[in-house]
C-alpha positions as CSV (number, residue, x, y, z in Angstrom):
1,M,-9.6,12.1,15.6
2,E,-6.6,12.3,14.2
3,V,-4.8,10.1,11.7
4,R,-0.9,11.1,11.0
5,V,-0.5,9.3,7.3
6,T,3.4,9.3,5.9
7,H,5.4,8.8,2.5
8,V,6.7,4.7,2.7
9,S,8.7,4.7,-1.0
10,G,7.0,4.8,-4.6
11,L,3.4,5.1,-4.0
12,Q,2.6,3.8,-0.7
13,F,1.4,5.8,2.3
14,E,0.7,3.9,5.8
15,A,-1.7,5.8,7.4
16,L,-0.6,5.6,12.0
17,A,-4.0,6.0,13.4
18,R,-3.8,4.9,17.9
19,G,-1.2,2.6,17.4
20,H,-2.5,1.0,14.1
21,R,-1.7,1.1,10.3
22,I,-2.9,0.6,7.1
23,R,-0.9,0.5,4.1
24,C,-2.5,2.7,1.0
25,D,-1.0,1.9,-3.1
26,Q,-2.1,1.8,-5.8
27,P,-2.7,-0.9,-8.5
28,W,0.3,-1.6,-10.9
29,T,-2.0,-0.6,-13.6
30,L,-0.5,2.7,-12.4
31,G,2.2,2.2,-11.5
32,G,2.0,1.0,-7.7
33,E,3.1,-2.5,-5.8
34,D,-0.7,-3.0,-5.0
35,Q,0.6,-3.3,-1.6
36,G,-2.8,-1.7,-0.3
37,M,-6.5,-0.5,-0.9
38,T,-6.0,3.0,-2.7
39,P,-7.2,6.1,-1.3
40,P,-10.9,5.7,-3.3
41,E,-11.3,2.1,-1.9
42,L,-9.5,2.9,1.6
43,L,-13.5,5.2,2.0
44,M,-15.8,2.9,0.2
45,A,-13.8,0.5,2.9
46,S,-14.7,3.7,5.9
47,L,-18.1,3.6,4.7
48,G,-18.7,-0.3,4.9
49,T,-17.6,-1.1,7.8
50,C,-19.3,1.9,9.8
51,A,-22.1,0.3,8.3
52,A,-21.8,-2.7,9.1
53,Y,-20.9,-1.7,12.9
54,Y,-24.6,0.1,13.3
55,A,-26.4,-2.9,11.6
56,A,-24.4,-5.5,14.0
57,E,-25.3,-3.1,17.3
58,Y,-29.1,-3.0,16.4
59,L,-29.0,-7.0,16.3
60,R,-27.1,-6.9,19.4
61,T,-29.8,-4.8,21.6
62,R,-32.8,-7.1,19.9
63,R,-30.5,-10.2,20.8
64,L,-30.6,-11.4,17.0
65,P,-27.9,-12.9,15.7
66,V,-24.7,-11.2,14.2
67,E,-23.8,-14.1,12.4
68,G,-23.3,-13.9,8.7
69,L,-23.6,-10.1,8.7
70,G,-21.9,-8.6,5.8
71,V,-21.6,-5.7,3.6
72,Q,-20.6,-4.3,-0.2
73,V,-19.7,-0.8,-1.2
74,V,-20.3,0.4,-4.9
75,A,-19.7,4.0,-6.0
76,G,-19.5,5.4,-9.1
77,K,-16.7,7.5,-10.2
78,A,-17.1,11.0,-11.8
79,A,-15.2,14.5,-13.5
80,D,-15.1,17.7,-13.2
81,P,-14.5,17.5,-10.2
82,P,-13.2,13.9,-10.2
83,R,-14.5,12.3,-7.7
84,L,-17.0,9.5,-6.2
85,A,-20.2,10.3,-7.2
86,N,-22.7,7.4,-5.8
87,F,-22.4,5.1,-3.2
88,R,-24.4,1.9,-2.9
89,I,-24.6,-0.2,0.6
90,T,-25.8,-3.3,0.2
91,V,-26.3,-5.0,3.6
92,E,-26.9,-8.7,4.3
93,A,-28.1,-9.6,7.4
94,P,-29.8,-13.4,7.7
95,A,-30.9,-11.8,11.4
96,A,-32.7,-9.5,9.5
97,S,-35.6,-11.5,8.1
98,D,-38.9,-9.6,8.7
99,D,-39.4,-6.1,7.4
100,R,-39.8,-4.7,11.0
101,H,-36.0,-5.3,11.7
102,R,-34.9,-4.6,8.2
103,E,-36.4,-1.4,9.0
104,G,-34.6,-1.4,12.1
105,V,-31.4,-1.8,10.2
106,L,-31.7,0.9,7.5
107,R,-32.3,3.4,10.6
108,A,-29.4,2.6,12.5
109,I,-27.4,2.5,9.4
110,K,-28.0,6.2,8.8
111,K,-27.1,6.9,12.3
112,C,-23.4,5.7,10.7
113,L,-20.8,8.4,11.3
114,I,-19.1,8.4,7.3
115,H,-22.9,8.0,5.6
116,N,-24.4,10.9,7.2
117,T,-20.6,13.0,6.6
118,L,-21.0,11.8,3.2
119,L,-24.5,13.3,2.8
120,H,-23.3,16.8,4.9
121,S,-20.5,17.9,3.2
122,P,-18.0,18.7,5.7
123,Q,-15.0,21.8,5.3
124,I,-12.1,20.7,4.6
125,E,-9.3,23.5,5.3
126,V,-5.8,22.3,4.0
127,R,-2.8,24.0,5.0
128,I,0.4,23.7,4.0
129,G,3.3,23.4,6.4
130,V,6.9,23.1,5.5
131,P,9.0,21.8,8.5
132,E,10.8,23.9,10.6
133,P,15.1,24.0,10.1
134,D,17.0,21.7,13.3
135,T,19.0,25.3,14.5
136,S,20.1,22.7,17.1
137,P,23.7,23.1,17.4
138,M,25.4,19.7,16.4
139,P,27.5,17.4,18.9
140,V,31.0,17.5,19.7
141,V,32.4,14.8,19.0
142,A,36.1,14.5,20.9
143,A,38.7,13.2,18.4
144,E,40.8,11.0,20.0
């Protein structure tokens, strides 16, 4: 899996994966132009959409309607180091009206890749790369 992030302008960045683009920015209050979600909001969106996907798969495999399925993710901040310290996922699944299906949806969501990634700290390696200078010869343009 790979995502490429490039600077657009100001505090805006664009993430590109498999031909899909997402714009990331900061709100006006932090000096941005508010043209996209912030990095923490993108993380929360990733967790929420992953949970929604797994909930929907549970419902579909049991031939239950997916209509009305919704997920809300709320996160709290912590300092030292600055981070999102806790997440609360609230799932609205009208088709999961009994305890058996609510427990099934919960089990399904706990299989979410993003949920499990956040529960089990991944290794993160950061490398600082410097582009190689272009050493190819300049094309010769003939004067007329």
